DSSP file (Angstrom, degrees, kcal/mol; ACC not computed):
  #  RESIDUE AA STRUCTURE BP1 BP2  ACC     N-H-->O    O-->H-N    N-H-->O    O-->H-N    TCO  KAPPA ALPHA  PHI   PSI    X-CA   Y-CA   Z-CA
    1    1 A M              0   0    0      0, 0.0     2,-0.1     0, 0.0     3,-0.1   0.000 360.0 360.0 360.0 150.7   15.0   -4.4   -3.2
    2    2 A A        -     0   0    0      1,-0.1    39,-0.1   165,-0.0   165,-0.1  -0.400 360.0 -94.3 -76.1 151.2   16.3   -0.8   -3.3
    3    3 A A        -     0   0    0     -2,-0.1    -1,-0.1     2,-0.1   165,-0.0  -0.282  55.3-101.0 -59.0 139.7   18.4    0.3   -0.4
    4    4 A L  S    S+     0   0    0      1,-0.1     2,-0.1    -3,-0.1    -1,-0.0  -0.852  92.0  49.3-116.2 159.9   16.5    2.2    2.3
    5    5 A P        +     0   0    0      0, 0.0     2,-0.6     0, 0.0    -1,-0.1   0.481  65.2 177.0 -69.3 141.7   16.0    4.8    3.3
    6    6 A L        -     0   0    0    148,-0.2     2,-0.6    -2,-0.1    34,-0.1  -0.957  24.3-140.3-117.7 111.5   15.1    6.2    0.0
    7    7 A A     >  -     0   0    0     -2,-0.6     4,-2.1     1,-0.2     3,-0.4  -0.650   5.7-155.2 -77.2 114.5   14.0    9.8    0.4
    8    8 A T  H  > S+     0   0    0     -2,-0.6     4,-2.2     1,-0.3     5,-0.2   0.841  92.7  54.9 -59.6 -40.2   10.9   10.3   -2.0
    9    9 A A  H  > S+     0   0    0      1,-0.2     4,-2.1     2,-0.2    -1,-0.3   0.869 109.5  45.7 -69.5 -32.7   11.6   14.0   -2.2
   10   10 A E  H  > S+     0   0    0     -3,-0.4     4,-1.8     2,-0.2    -2,-0.2   0.871 111.3  53.7 -74.2 -35.9   15.2   13.5   -3.4
   11   11 A V  H  < S+     0   0    0     -4,-2.1     4,-0.5     2,-0.2    -2,-0.2   0.907 110.1  46.4 -50.3 -49.2   13.9   10.8   -5.8
   12   12 A C  H >< S+     0   0    0     -4,-2.2     3,-1.4     1,-0.2    -2,-0.2   0.943 111.6  54.0 -71.5 -46.2   11.5   13.3   -7.3
   13   13 A D  H 3< S+     0   0    0     -4,-2.1     3,-0.4     1,-0.3    -1,-0.2   0.838 114.0  40.0 -56.1 -38.2   14.3   16.0   -7.5
   14   14 A A  T 3< S+     0   0    0     -4,-1.8    -1,-0.3     1,-0.2    -2,-0.2   0.428 111.6  57.6 -98.5   1.4   16.6   13.7   -9.4
   15   15 A N    <>  +     0   0    0     -3,-1.4     4,-1.8    -4,-0.5    -1,-0.2  -0.245  53.6 139.9-127.9  51.4   14.0   12.1  -11.8
   16   16 A S  H  > S+     0   0    0     -3,-0.4     4,-3.0     1,-0.2     5,-0.2   0.904  75.1  52.7 -57.8 -43.1   12.3   15.0  -13.7
   17   17 A N  H  > S+     0   0    0      1,-0.2     4,-2.0     2,-0.2     6,-0.2   0.948 107.7  46.9 -64.7 -48.9   12.3   13.1  -16.9
   18   18 A P  H  >>S+     0   0    0      0, 0.0     5,-2.1     0, 0.0     6,-1.5   0.867 112.9  53.7 -56.1 -36.7   10.6    9.9  -15.7
   19   19 A I  H ><5S+     0   0    0     -4,-1.8     3,-1.5     4,-0.2    -2,-0.2   0.981 110.4  44.7 -57.2 -56.7    8.0   12.2  -13.9
   20   20 A I  H 3<5S+     0   0    0     -4,-3.0    -1,-0.2     1,-0.3    -3,-0.1   0.816 113.3  52.2 -64.5 -25.4    7.3   14.0  -17.2
   21   21 A A  H 3<5S-     0   0    0     -4,-2.0    -1,-0.3    -5,-0.2    -2,-0.2   0.603 112.5-119.8 -78.3 -14.7    7.1   10.6  -19.0
   22   22 A G  T <<5S+     0   0    0     -3,-1.5    -3,-0.2    -4,-0.7    -2,-0.1   0.607  84.4 115.3  84.5   7.5    4.7    9.3  -16.5
   23   23 A E  S   <S+     0   0    0     -5,-2.1   140,-2.1    -6,-0.2     2,-0.5   0.759  78.0  44.2 -84.4 -22.1    7.0    6.5  -15.4
   24   24 A L  E    S+A  162   0A   0     -6,-1.5     2,-0.3   138,-0.2    -2,-0.3  -0.987  76.7 174.2-116.4 128.9    7.3    7.9  -11.9
   25   25 A R  E     -A  161   0A   0    136,-3.4   136,-3.3    -2,-0.5     2,-0.4  -0.970  23.1-138.9-134.4 152.0    4.2    9.2  -10.2
   26   26 A A  E     -A  160   0A   0     -2,-0.3   134,-0.2   134,-0.2    -2,-0.0  -0.906  19.5-130.6-103.8 132.1    3.2   10.5   -6.8
   27   27 A L        -     0   0    0    132,-1.9   132,-0.4    -2,-0.4     4,-0.1  -0.543  38.2 -97.2 -71.4 143.6    0.1    9.6   -5.1
   28   28 A P        -     0   0    0      0, 0.0     2,-2.2     0, 0.0     3,-0.4  -0.217  41.9-101.4 -63.4 157.6   -1.9   12.5   -3.7
   29   29 A P  S    S+     0   0    0      0, 0.0   129,-0.0     0, 0.0    -3,-0.0  -0.442  85.6 113.7 -79.7  73.7   -1.3   13.3    0.0
   30   30 A I        +     0   0    0     -2,-2.2     2,-0.3     2,-0.1   128,-0.0   0.475  47.3  97.4-119.0  -9.5   -4.3   11.8    1.3
   31   31 A F        -     0   0    0     -3,-0.4     2,-0.3    -4,-0.1    89,-0.2  -0.672  58.5-143.9 -97.0 137.9   -3.0    8.9    3.3
   32   32 A K  E     -D  119   0B   0     87,-3.4    87,-1.6    -2,-0.3     2,-0.4  -0.682  27.2-115.1 -95.1 150.7   -2.3    8.7    7.1
   33   33 A I  E     +D  118   0B   0     -2,-0.3     2,-0.2    85,-0.2    85,-0.2  -0.741  39.6 164.4 -97.7 140.1    0.8    6.8    8.3
   34   34 A Y  E     +D  117   0B   0     83,-2.4    83,-2.2    -2,-0.4    77,-0.1  -0.850  32.3  45.9-138.8 166.8    0.4    3.6   10.4
   35   35 A G  S    S-     0   0    0     72,-0.3    76,-0.2    -2,-0.2    79,-0.2   0.235  84.1 -85.0  76.1 161.7    2.6    0.8   11.5
   36   36 A R  S    S+     0   0    0     77,-2.9     2,-1.3    74,-0.5    78,-0.2   0.762 107.3  78.9 -79.7 -22.1    6.1    0.6   12.9
   37   37 A R        +     0   0    0     78,-1.0    -3,-0.1    76,-0.5    80,-0.1  -0.697  55.2 174.4 -94.6 102.2    7.9    0.6    9.5
   38   38 A L        +     0   0    0     -2,-1.3     2,-0.5     1,-0.2    -1,-0.2   0.768  67.5  44.0 -79.1 -26.7    7.8    4.3    8.4
   39   39 A V  S    S+     0   0    0    116,-0.1     2,-0.3   117,-0.1   116,-0.2  -0.980  74.1 153.7-121.2 124.9    9.9    4.0    5.4
   40   40 A F  E     -B  154   0A   0    114,-2.0   114,-3.0    -2,-0.5     2,-0.3  -0.997  16.4-179.8-152.1 152.8    9.3    1.1    2.9
   41   41 A A  E     +B  153   0A   0     -2,-0.3   112,-0.2   112,-0.2   -37,-0.0  -0.993  19.0 126.0-150.8 154.3    9.7    0.1   -0.6
   42   42 A G  E     -B  152   0A   0    110,-1.8   110,-2.5    -2,-0.3    25,-0.2  -0.948  57.6 -58.7 174.5 166.8    9.0   -2.9   -2.7
   43   43 A P  E     -B  151   0A   0      0, 0.0    25,-3.0     0, 0.0     2,-0.4  -0.350  62.1-113.2 -60.3 151.7    7.3   -4.5   -5.9
   44   44 A V  E     -e   68   0B   0    106,-2.6   105,-2.9   103,-0.2     2,-0.4  -0.708  25.8-171.1 -94.2 135.6    3.5   -4.0   -5.9
   45   45 A A  E     -e   69   0B   0     23,-2.4    25,-3.3    -2,-0.4     2,-0.4  -0.992  21.8-154.7-115.6 134.7    0.8   -6.5   -5.6
   46   46 A T  E     +e   70   0B   0     -2,-0.4    90,-3.4    23,-0.2     2,-0.3  -0.839  19.0 174.7-117.0 149.2   -2.7   -5.1   -6.3
   47   47 A V  E     -eF  71 135B   0     23,-1.9    25,-2.8    -2,-0.4     2,-0.6  -0.979  16.0-151.8-147.1 136.0   -6.2   -6.0   -5.3
   48   48 A K  E     +eF  72 134B   0     86,-3.4    86,-2.4    -2,-0.3     2,-0.2  -0.949  30.1 149.9-116.4 124.6   -9.4   -4.2   -6.0
   49   49 A V        -     0   0    0     23,-1.6     2,-0.3    -2,-0.6    84,-0.1  -0.801  34.2-144.4-135.9 168.6  -12.2   -4.6   -3.5
   50   50 A F  S    S-     0   0    0     82,-0.4    82,-0.1    -2,-0.2    24,-0.1  -0.834  79.8 -32.6-144.6 110.8  -15.1   -2.7   -2.2
   51   51 A E  S    S+     0   0    0     22,-0.4    77,-2.1    -2,-0.3     2,-0.3   0.833 117.2  95.6  56.5  37.3  -16.2   -3.0    1.5
   52   52 A D  B     -j  128   0C   0     75,-0.2     3,-0.2    77,-0.1    77,-0.2  -0.918  49.3-174.9-160.8 120.1  -15.0   -6.7    1.4
   53   53 A N     >  +     0   0    0     75,-1.5     4,-2.3    -2,-0.3     5,-0.2   0.253  52.9 107.4-110.4  16.4  -11.5   -7.8    2.6
   54   54 A V  H  > S+     0   0    0      1,-0.2     4,-2.3    74,-0.2    -1,-0.2   0.913  85.8  45.5 -63.9 -42.1  -11.5  -11.6    1.7
   55   55 A L  H  > S+     0   0    0     77,-0.3     4,-2.4     2,-0.2    -1,-0.2   0.809 108.5  58.1 -75.5 -25.8   -9.1  -11.2   -1.2
   56   56 A V  H  > S+     0   0    0      2,-0.2     4,-2.3     1,-0.2     5,-0.2   0.973 108.5  45.9 -61.0 -53.0   -6.9   -8.9    1.0
   57   57 A R  H  X S+     0   0    0     -4,-2.3     4,-1.4     1,-0.2    -2,-0.2   0.923 109.9  55.2 -53.1 -48.7   -6.6  -11.8    3.4
   58   58 A E  H >< S+     0   0    0     -4,-2.3     3,-0.5     1,-0.2     4,-0.5   0.920 111.0  44.1 -50.5 -51.1   -5.9  -14.2    0.5
   59   59 A L  H >< S+     0   0    0     -4,-2.4     3,-1.5     1,-0.2    -1,-0.2   0.896 110.3  52.5 -55.2 -48.6   -3.0  -12.1   -0.7
   60   60 A L  H 3< S+     0   0    0     -4,-2.3    -1,-0.2     1,-0.3    -2,-0.2   0.625 100.4  65.3 -68.0 -17.5   -1.5  -11.5    2.7
   61   61 A Q  T << S+     0   0    0     -4,-1.4    -1,-0.3    -3,-0.5    -2,-0.2   0.716  89.9  83.9 -72.4 -20.1   -1.5  -15.3    3.3
   62   62 A E  S <  S-     0   0    0     -3,-1.5     2,-0.3    -4,-0.5    31,-0.1  -0.371 102.8 -91.1 -76.2 156.9    0.9  -15.6    0.5
   63   63 A K        -     0   0    0      1,-0.1    31,-0.2    -2,-0.1    -1,-0.1  -0.560  35.2-154.5 -67.2 133.1    4.6  -15.0    1.2
   64   64 A G    >   -     0   0    0     29,-4.1     3,-1.7    -2,-0.3    30,-0.2   0.812   4.8-161.7 -83.9 -31.9    5.3  -11.3    0.6
   65   65 A H  T 3  S-     0   0    0     28,-0.6    30,-0.2     1,-0.3    29,-0.1   0.890  76.9 -49.5  44.5  51.0    9.0  -11.5   -0.3
   66   66 A G  T 3  S+     0   0    0     28,-2.1    -1,-0.3     1,-0.2    29,-0.2   0.589 104.2 142.3  69.9  17.1    9.4   -7.8    0.4
   67   67 A R    <   -     0   0    0     -3,-1.7    29,-2.0    27,-0.3    30,-1.1  -0.326  46.6-129.2 -83.8 169.1    6.4   -6.7   -1.7
   68   68 A V  E     -eg  44  97B   0    -25,-3.0   -23,-2.4    28,-0.2     2,-0.6  -0.981  14.9-139.8-118.2 127.2    3.8   -4.0   -0.9
   69   69 A L  E     -eg  45  98B   0     28,-2.8    30,-3.4    -2,-0.5     2,-0.7  -0.688  12.3-162.1 -87.2 126.8    0.1   -4.7   -1.1
   70   70 A V  E     -eg  46  99B   0    -25,-3.3   -23,-1.9    -2,-0.6     2,-0.6  -0.944   7.4-164.3-105.8 118.6   -1.9   -1.9   -2.7
   71   71 A V  E     -eg  47 100B   0     28,-3.3    30,-3.0    -2,-0.7     2,-1.1  -0.917   7.7-158.7-104.4 110.4   -5.6   -2.2   -1.8
   72   72 A D  E     +eg  48 101B   0    -25,-2.8   -23,-1.6    -2,-0.6    30,-0.1  -0.748  18.9 169.4 -88.2  96.0   -8.0   -0.2   -3.9
   73   73 A G    >   -     0   0    0     -2,-1.1     3,-1.1    28,-0.6   -22,-0.4   0.241  57.2-106.2 -89.3  12.3  -11.0    0.0   -1.7
   74   74 A G  T 3   -     0   0    0      1,-0.3    28,-0.2    66,-0.1    -2,-0.1   0.568  62.1 -76.9  78.7   5.3  -12.8    2.5   -3.8
   75   75 A G  T 3  S+     0   0    0     26,-2.1    -1,-0.3     1,-0.2    27,-0.2   0.630  81.8 163.8  79.9   9.4  -12.0    5.3   -1.2
   76   76 A S    <   -     0   0    0     -3,-1.1    27,-0.4    25,-0.5    -1,-0.2  -0.429  26.7-175.8 -73.2 136.9  -14.8    4.0    1.0
   77   77 A V        +     0   0    0     -2,-0.2    -1,-0.1    25,-0.1     3,-0.1  -0.197  62.5  94.0-119.9  37.7  -14.8    5.2    4.6
   78   78 A R  S    S+     0   0    0      1,-0.2     2,-0.3    45,-0.1    -1,-0.1   0.484  95.4   1.6-105.3  -9.8  -17.7    3.0    5.8
   79   79 A C  S    S-     0   0    0     -3,-0.2    24,-0.7    45,-0.0     2,-0.4  -0.980  78.5 -93.1-164.3 166.2  -15.7    0.1    7.0
   80   80 A A  E     -h  103   0B   0     45,-3.1    47,-0.5    -2,-0.3    24,-0.2  -0.751  18.1-172.4 -93.8 140.1  -12.2   -1.2    7.5
   81   81 A L  E    S+     0   0B   0     22,-2.6     2,-0.3    -2,-0.4    23,-0.2   0.444  76.8  36.0-102.5  -2.6  -10.4   -3.4    5.0
   82   82 A L  E     +h  104   0B   0     21,-0.5    23,-2.3    18,-0.1    -1,-0.2  -0.969  64.9 172.8-155.6 135.4   -7.4   -4.2    7.2
   83   83 A G     >  -     0   0    0     -2,-0.3     4,-2.1    21,-0.2     5,-0.2  -0.639  51.2 -77.8-130.9-173.3   -7.2   -4.8   10.9
   84   84 A G  H  > S+     0   0    0      1,-0.2     4,-2.7    -2,-0.2     5,-0.2   0.889 123.7  55.4 -56.7 -44.0   -4.6   -6.0   13.4
   85   85 A N  H  > S+     0   0    0      1,-0.2     4,-1.9     2,-0.2    -1,-0.2   0.900 110.9  45.3 -65.1 -39.8   -4.8   -9.7   12.5
   86   86 A L  H  > S+     0   0    0      2,-0.2     4,-1.9     1,-0.2    -1,-0.2   0.855 111.0  52.9 -70.3 -32.3   -4.1   -9.0    8.8
   87   87 A A  H  X S+     0   0    0     -4,-2.1     4,-1.8     2,-0.2    -2,-0.2   0.919 110.1  48.2 -68.6 -43.5   -1.3   -6.7    9.7
   88   88 A Q  H  X S+     0   0    0     -4,-2.7     4,-2.3     1,-0.2    -2,-0.2   0.881 110.2  52.0 -57.8 -39.8    0.2   -9.3   11.8
   89   89 A L  H  X S+     0   0    0     -4,-1.9     4,-1.9     2,-0.2    -2,-0.2   0.842 108.1  52.1 -61.6 -40.7   -0.2  -11.8    9.1
   90   90 A A  H  <>S+     0   0    0     -4,-1.9     5,-2.8     2,-0.2    -2,-0.2   0.882 109.8  48.1 -61.9 -42.8    1.6   -9.4    6.7
   91   91 A Q  H ><5S+     0   0    0     -4,-1.8     3,-1.7     3,-0.2    -2,-0.2   0.948 111.6  50.5 -70.1 -49.2    4.5   -9.1    9.0
   92   92 A I  H 3<5S+     0   0    0     -4,-2.3    -2,-0.2     1,-0.3    -1,-0.2   0.837 112.7  47.6 -52.7 -44.6    4.7  -12.9    9.5
   93   93 A N  T 3<5S-     0   0    0     -4,-1.9   -29,-4.1   -33,-0.2   -28,-0.6   0.219 119.2-104.6 -91.8   9.0    4.7  -13.4    5.7
   94   94 A G  T < 5 +     0   0    0     -3,-1.7   -28,-2.1     1,-0.3     2,-0.4   0.755  62.8 152.4  80.8  23.3    7.3  -10.8    4.8
   95   95 A W      < -     0   0    0     -5,-2.8    -1,-0.3   -29,-0.2   -27,-0.2  -0.758  29.5-161.6 -80.6 136.8    5.2   -8.1    3.4
   96   96 A V        -     0   0    0    -29,-2.0    20,-3.0    -2,-0.4     2,-0.3   0.730  64.0  -3.0 -85.4 -29.5    6.9   -4.7    3.9
   97   97 A G  E     -gi  68 116B   0    -30,-1.1   -28,-2.8    18,-0.2     2,-0.4  -0.997  49.2-152.4-163.8 159.6    3.9   -2.4    3.4
   98   98 A I  E     -gi  69 117B   0     18,-2.8    20,-2.3    -2,-0.3     2,-0.5  -0.993   9.3-160.8-138.2 129.9    0.2   -2.1    2.6
   99   99 A V  E     -gi  70 118B   0    -30,-3.4   -28,-3.3    -2,-0.4     2,-0.6  -0.966  11.3-164.3-111.8 114.6   -1.5    0.8    1.1
  100  100 A V  E     -gi  71 119B   0     18,-3.4     2,-2.0    -2,-0.5    20,-0.9  -0.895  21.0-158.6-112.3 110.2   -5.2    1.1    1.6
  101  101 A N  E    S+g   72   0B   0    -30,-3.0   -26,-2.1    -2,-0.6   -28,-0.6  -0.566  86.4  30.3 -75.3  72.6   -7.5    3.3   -0.4
  102  102 A G  E    S-     0   0B   0     -2,-2.0    18,-2.1   -27,-0.2    19,-0.9  -0.917 102.3 -46.4 163.6-151.8   -9.9    3.0    2.4
  103  103 A C  E     -hi  80 121B   0    -24,-0.7   -22,-2.6   -27,-0.4   -21,-0.5  -0.659  34.2-161.6-112.6 164.6  -10.0    2.5    6.1
  104  104 A I  E     -hi  82 122B   0     17,-1.7    19,-2.2   -24,-0.2     2,-0.3  -0.888   6.8-157.1-127.9 168.9   -8.3    0.3    8.7
  105  105 A R        +     0   0    0    -23,-2.3     5,-0.2    -2,-0.3    20,-0.0  -0.829  65.4  53.9-135.0-176.1   -9.0   -0.6   12.3
  106  106 A D     >  +     0   0    0     -2,-0.3     4,-2.7   -23,-0.2     5,-0.2   0.936  61.0 174.9  54.5  51.0   -7.2   -1.9   15.3
  107  107 A V  H  > S+     0   0    0      1,-0.2     4,-2.5     2,-0.2   -72,-0.3   0.833  70.9  55.1 -63.5 -35.0   -4.8    1.0   15.0
  108  108 A D  H  > S+     0   0    0      2,-0.2     4,-1.0     1,-0.2    -1,-0.2   0.959 111.1  46.1 -59.0 -48.9   -2.9    0.2   18.2
  109  109 A E  H >4 S+     0   0    0      1,-0.2     3,-0.8     2,-0.2     4,-0.4   0.936 113.4  48.5 -61.2 -46.2   -2.2   -3.4   16.9
  110  110 A I  H >< S+     0   0    0     -4,-2.7     3,-1.4     1,-0.3   -74,-0.5   0.884 106.2  56.6 -54.8 -42.7   -1.2   -2.2   13.5
  111  111 A N  H 3< S+     0   0    0     -4,-2.5    -1,-0.3     1,-0.3    -2,-0.2   0.734 104.6  56.1 -69.9 -18.8    1.1    0.5   15.0
  112  112 A G  T << S+     0   0    0     -4,-1.0     2,-0.3    -3,-0.8    -1,-0.3   0.553  90.8  93.9 -88.2  -4.6    2.9   -2.5   16.8
  113  113 A C  S <  S-     0   0    0     -3,-1.4   -77,-2.9    -4,-0.4     2,-2.0  -0.641  79.5-127.4 -85.4 139.4    3.6   -4.3   13.7
  114  114 A D  S    S+     0   0    0     -2,-0.3     2,-0.3   -78,-0.2    -3,-0.1  -0.477  79.9 100.0 -81.7  65.8    6.8   -4.1   11.7
  115  115 A V  S    S-     0   0    0     -2,-2.0   -78,-1.0    -5,-0.3     2,-0.5  -0.981  75.5-121.2-144.2 140.4    4.9   -3.3    8.5
  116  116 A G  E     - i   0  97B   0    -20,-3.0   -18,-2.8    -2,-0.3     2,-0.4  -0.748  33.1-171.1 -84.9 133.1    4.4    0.1    6.9
  117  117 A V  E     -Di  34  98B   0    -83,-2.2   -83,-2.4    -2,-0.5     2,-0.4  -0.979  12.0-177.6-123.3 134.1    0.6    1.0    6.5
  118  118 A R  E     +Di  33  99B   0    -20,-2.3   -18,-3.4    -2,-0.4     2,-0.3  -0.999  18.2 155.1-126.3 133.1   -1.0    3.9    4.7
  119  119 A A  E     -Di  32 100B   0    -87,-1.6   -87,-3.4    -2,-0.4   -16,-0.2  -0.971  52.6-112.9-151.6 162.3   -4.7    4.4    4.7
  120  120 A L  E    S-     0   0B   0    -18,-2.1     2,-0.3   -20,-0.9   -17,-0.2   0.882  86.2 -53.1 -61.1 -41.8   -7.4    7.1    4.4
  121  121 A N  E     - i   0 103B   0    -19,-0.9   -17,-1.7   -89,-0.1     2,-0.3  -0.950  60.0 -81.5 180.0 179.6   -8.4    6.8    8.0
  122  122 A S  E     + i   0 104B   0     -2,-0.3   -17,-0.2   -19,-0.2   -42,-0.0  -0.796  35.2 176.7-105.5 153.1   -9.6    4.4   10.7
  123  123 A H        -     0   0    0    -19,-2.2   -45,-0.1    -2,-0.3   -43,-0.1  -0.936  28.8-139.6-158.8 141.8  -13.0    3.0   11.3
  124  124 A P  S    S+     0   0    0      0, 0.0     2,-0.2     0, 0.0   -19,-0.1   0.656  73.8  95.4 -79.2 -19.4  -14.3    0.5   13.9
  125  125 A M  S    S-     0   0    0      1,-0.0   -45,-3.1   -47,-0.0     2,-0.1  -0.562  71.6-130.8 -81.5 143.5  -16.7   -1.5   11.5
  126  126 A K        -     0   0    0    -47,-0.2   -45,-0.1    -2,-0.2     2,-0.1  -0.344  27.1-109.2 -81.7 165.1  -15.3   -4.8    9.8
  127  127 A S        -     0   0    0    -47,-0.5   -75,-0.2     1,-0.2    -1,-0.1  -0.311  37.7 -85.9 -88.8 170.9  -15.8   -5.2    6.2
  128  128 A G  B     -j   52   0C   0    -77,-2.1   -75,-1.5    -2,-0.1   -74,-0.2  -0.278  29.9-140.8 -72.9 170.1  -18.1   -7.7    4.4
  129  129 A K        +     0   0    0    -77,-0.2   -77,-0.1   -76,-0.1    -1,-0.1  -0.174  62.0 112.8-134.9  36.8  -16.9  -11.3    3.7
  130  130 A K  S    S-     0   0    0      2,-0.1    -1,-0.1     1,-0.0   -78,-0.1   0.689  74.8-125.6 -86.6 -19.6  -18.2  -12.3    0.3
  131  131 A G        +     0   0    0      1,-0.3     2,-0.2    -3,-0.1   -79,-0.1   0.670  53.4 153.6  88.5  15.4  -14.9  -12.5   -1.6
  132  132 A A        +     0   0    0    -82,-0.1   -82,-0.4     2,-0.0   -77,-0.3  -0.512  31.8  64.3 -83.3 145.4  -16.0  -10.1   -4.3
  133  133 A G  S    S-     0   0    0     -2,-0.2     2,-0.4   -84,-0.1   -84,-0.2  -0.796  74.8 -87.8 134.0-173.2  -13.1   -8.1   -6.2
  134  134 A E  E     -F   48   0B   0    -86,-2.4   -86,-3.4    -2,-0.2     3,-0.3  -0.998  25.2-144.8-139.3 137.6  -10.2   -8.8   -8.3
  135  135 A K  E    S+F   47   0B   0     -2,-0.4   -88,-0.2   -88,-0.2    -2,-0.0  -0.743  77.9  11.2-101.4 151.5   -6.5   -9.7   -7.6
  136  136 A R  S    S+     0   0    0    -90,-3.4    -1,-0.2    -2,-0.3   -89,-0.2   0.859  91.6 132.2  54.9  47.7   -3.5   -8.6   -9.6
  137  137 A V        -     0   0    0     -3,-0.3    -1,-0.2   -91,-0.1     2,-0.2  -0.857  67.3 -91.2-120.2 155.8   -5.3   -6.0  -11.7
  138  138 A P        -     0   0    0      0, 0.0     2,-0.3     0, 0.0     9,-0.2  -0.479  47.8-164.7 -65.7 138.4   -4.4   -2.5  -12.5
  139  139 A V  E     -K  146   0D   0      7,-3.2     7,-2.9    -2,-0.2     2,-0.5  -0.867  13.0-143.5-124.4 159.2   -6.0   -0.1  -10.0
  140  140 A T  E     -K  145   0D   0     -2,-0.3     2,-0.6     5,-0.2     5,-0.2  -0.969  12.7-172.6-130.0 117.0   -6.5    3.6  -10.1
  141  141 A I  E >  S-K  144   0D   0      3,-2.4     3,-1.8    -2,-0.5    -2,-0.0  -0.925  76.2 -27.3-106.3 112.2   -6.2    5.6   -6.8
  142  142 A E  T 3  S-     0   0    0     -2,-0.6    -1,-0.2     1,-0.3     3,-0.1   0.921 129.8 -44.6  49.6  48.2   -7.2    9.4   -7.1
  143  143 A G  T 3  S+     0   0    0      1,-0.2     2,-0.6    -3,-0.1    -1,-0.3   0.444 113.9 119.3  82.9   1.3   -6.3    9.3  -10.8
  144  144 A T  E <   -K  141   0D   0     -3,-1.8    -3,-2.4  -119,-0.0     2,-0.3  -0.887  56.6-143.3-105.5 118.2   -3.0    7.4  -10.4
  145  145 A R  E     -K  140   0D   0     -2,-0.6     2,-0.4    -5,-0.2    -5,-0.2  -0.606  18.1-172.3 -81.3 131.0   -2.8    4.1  -12.2
  146  146 A I  E     -K  139   0D   0     -7,-2.9    -7,-3.2    -2,-0.3     2,-0.3  -0.998   4.7-160.2-129.5 125.5   -0.9    1.4  -10.3
  147  147 A C    >   -     0   0    0     -2,-0.4     3,-1.8    -9,-0.2  -103,-0.2  -0.796  30.1 -97.4-106.1 152.1    0.0   -2.0  -11.8
  148  148 A D  T 3  S+     0   0    0     -2,-0.3  -103,-0.2     1,-0.2     3,-0.1  -0.445 112.2  25.9 -57.4 134.1    0.9   -5.3  -10.3
  149  149 A G  T 3  S+     0   0    0   -105,-2.9    -1,-0.2     1,-0.3  -104,-0.1   0.253  91.4 119.2  92.5 -10.0    4.7   -5.6  -10.4
  150  150 A E    <   -     0   0    0     -3,-1.8  -106,-2.6  -107,-0.1     2,-0.4  -0.144  67.4-105.8 -68.8-178.5    5.5   -1.8  -10.4
  151  151 A W  E     -BC  43 162A   0     11,-2.8    11,-3.0  -108,-0.2     2,-0.4  -0.901  26.6-159.4-120.8 142.3    7.5   -0.5   -7.5
  152  152 A L  E     -BC  42 161A   0   -110,-2.5  -110,-1.8    -2,-0.4     2,-0.4  -0.984   4.1-170.5-127.8 135.2    6.3    1.7   -4.6
  153  153 A Y  E     -BC  41 160A   0      7,-2.0     7,-2.8    -2,-0.4     2,-0.4  -0.978  11.0-178.4-121.8 125.6    8.4    3.9   -2.3
  154  154 A A  E     +BC  40 159A   0   -114,-3.0  -114,-2.0    -2,-0.4     2,-0.2  -0.988  13.8 140.0-133.7 135.8    6.9    5.4    0.8
  155  155 A D  E >   - C   0 158A   0      3,-2.5     3,-1.0    -2,-0.4  -116,-0.1  -0.847  67.9 -68.2-148.8-164.5    8.2    7.7    3.5
  156  156 A A  T 3  S+     0   0    0      1,-0.3     3,-0.1    -2,-0.2  -123,-0.1   0.714 127.2  56.2 -65.3 -18.0    7.0   10.6    5.6
  157  157 A D  T 3  S-     0   0    0      1,-0.2     2,-0.3  -128,-0.0    -1,-0.3   0.730 119.1 -78.1 -81.9 -23.9    6.9   12.8    2.5
  158  158 A G  E <   - C   0 155A   0     -3,-1.0    -3,-2.5     2,-0.0     2,-0.4  -0.991  48.1 -67.8 158.9-160.0    4.5   10.7    0.4
  159  159 A I  E     - C   0 154A   0   -132,-0.4  -132,-1.9    -2,-0.3     2,-0.3  -0.994  36.0-163.2-132.8 128.7    4.2    7.6   -1.8
  160  160 A L  E     -AC  26 153A   0     -7,-2.8    -7,-2.0    -2,-0.4     2,-0.5  -0.903   5.3-155.2-110.8 145.2    5.8    7.2   -5.2
  161  161 A I  E     -AC  25 152A   0   -136,-3.3  -136,-3.4    -2,-0.3     2,-0.4  -0.987  16.0-176.7-118.3 129.2    4.9    4.7   -7.9
  162  162 A S  E     -AC  24 151A   0    -11,-3.0   -11,-2.8    -2,-0.5  -138,-0.2  -0.958  32.9-138.2-125.1 145.2    7.6    3.7  -10.5
  163  163 A R  S    S+     0   0    0   -140,-2.1     2,-0.3    -2,-0.4    -1,-0.1   0.853  93.2  25.6 -60.4 -33.0    7.5    1.4  -13.5
  164  164 A T  S    S-     0   0    0   -141,-0.2   -13,-0.2   -14,-0.1     2,-0.1  -0.841  98.6 -82.1-129.7 161.1   10.9    0.1  -12.5
  165  165 A E        -     0   0    0     -2,-0.3     2,-0.3   -15,-0.1    -2,-0.1  -0.410  50.1-134.2 -57.3 139.7   13.0   -0.3   -9.5
  166  166 A L        -     0   0    0     -2,-0.1     2,-0.4    -4,-0.1    -1,-0.1  -0.737  16.0-163.5-101.1 149.3   14.8    2.9   -8.6
  167  167 A T              0   0    0     -2,-0.3  -165,-0.0  -165,-0.1  -161,-0.0  -0.966 360.0 360.0-124.0 147.9   18.5    3.4   -7.7
  168  168 A V              0   0    0     -2,-0.4    -1,-0.1  -165,-0.0    -2,-0.0   0.392 360.0 360.0-112.2 360.0   19.8    6.5   -6.1
């Protein structure tokens, strides 16, 4: 894993060619910051769901090995896809971060976990439990394509997606 802290603004300043080539992309500034880990980076695991978090749990039950789970929840703000129990599971299994294109709940519990979490907002309603969705597929969040195995870097300035691991 890349040495932390990795300042996303400095990475952008030093990598204009990969940005132009689309190898380094920034997610739009739509995410709120949760969890104790404010700066995190790692290889990406993706999941695409809609108002159903069964596959999110399945992935977080795996050993994280320093990975970041990117959850494309379709931007829904009608229920939460991640709560305190899943954030604790992520911490126990070695995930460093979770980015949710959707909502979370149990904010106080999540803020107590040593995991970085980014989400659109919080919502008290839980998600469905049918198991619909897809794991390890390319996802698109606000026009930015993210593939399983790419690298994600997050800090207070924003979130970067890179095709390869970055060095500073």
